[in-house]
N, C-alpha and C positions, 0 to 999 in steps of 0.2 A: 504494500500500500504506500502511496506517496503521501508523506507527511510534511507539511509546510510549517515550520516553527519560527515565530517572530517574538523576539524579546524586546520589550518596550522599556525604555529608561535605563537599560543596562546591557552588557554583553554576556550571554550565557556561555558557560564553558562546554567543551565537547562531551565531557562525561554526562552532564545533564541532558544534552541533546540526544545522546545515544540511549539514555535511560527512557526518555519520552518516546523515542522511536520504537524501542523494544515493547513498551507497554501498549502503544497504539497498534503495533503489528499483531499482538495477541488478540485484538478484537476481531481479526479476520476469522478466527476459529468459530465465532458465534454467528457470523454472517459473511458469506464469501462475495457478496455483491457491493461491498464498500468501495466507493470510487476513490476517496482520499480523505485526508484530515487536515484541518488548520488548527494550530495550537498557538495561543497568545499567552505569553508570560509577562506579568506586570508586577512592578514593585509599587505598593501603595505607600505613599509618603506619610500619610496622616495616622497610620496604625503603628503602635509600638512593637508588638510581637508578631501577630498574624498579618504580615504585610506582603505575603507572596501569593499572588492570584494566578490561577491557571484556568483558561477557557479553552475547551476543545470542541470543535465543530466537525461532525462526521458527515460527509456528503454521501448520501445513498441515492439510488435512482428515484427521482421525484420527491425526495424529502431530505431535510437536514436535521440531525440530532445535535443538541447542544448541552454541554455540562460545564458548570462554573463552580469553582471551589477556591477558598482562601485558606491558607495554612501557615504554619511556622516555617516549613520547608517546601520547596517546589515539588520534591519527590512525593511528599505526603499528600499534597493537593492533587498531584497527577494520579496517584493511586485511587483517591476518592472519586475523581472525575471518571476514570476508566470503569470503576464499579457502577457508577450512575449510568454510564453509556451501555454497559452490559445489560442492565435492566431495560433501558429504552430499546435496545436492539431486539431483545426477546419479545417485548410488547409489539414492536413493529413487525416482526416475523409472524406473530400470531394474527395480527390484523391483515397482513398480506395473504397468508395462507388460509385464513378463515373465509375469504371471499371467493 
């Protein structure tokens, strides 16, 4: 899957980018028709601790699934986002296969 990662207000290191790519690639297991993903990493300046925000948009045929999470670490927020997307993918598959 093609994953486009954009870090806003900072430069993400390669280790973080590889981690996000790996987590997004695992979503292919649940639905093989995923076109691609867009990931936005943001640093929230007004929050003292939980200032790392991750937004993942999954592009499916005819639909876009979105998950947003803020956490202490980008990895933690990415994990929660991918779990949210797994649930959304399962619901999407049920909707598509149910008709």
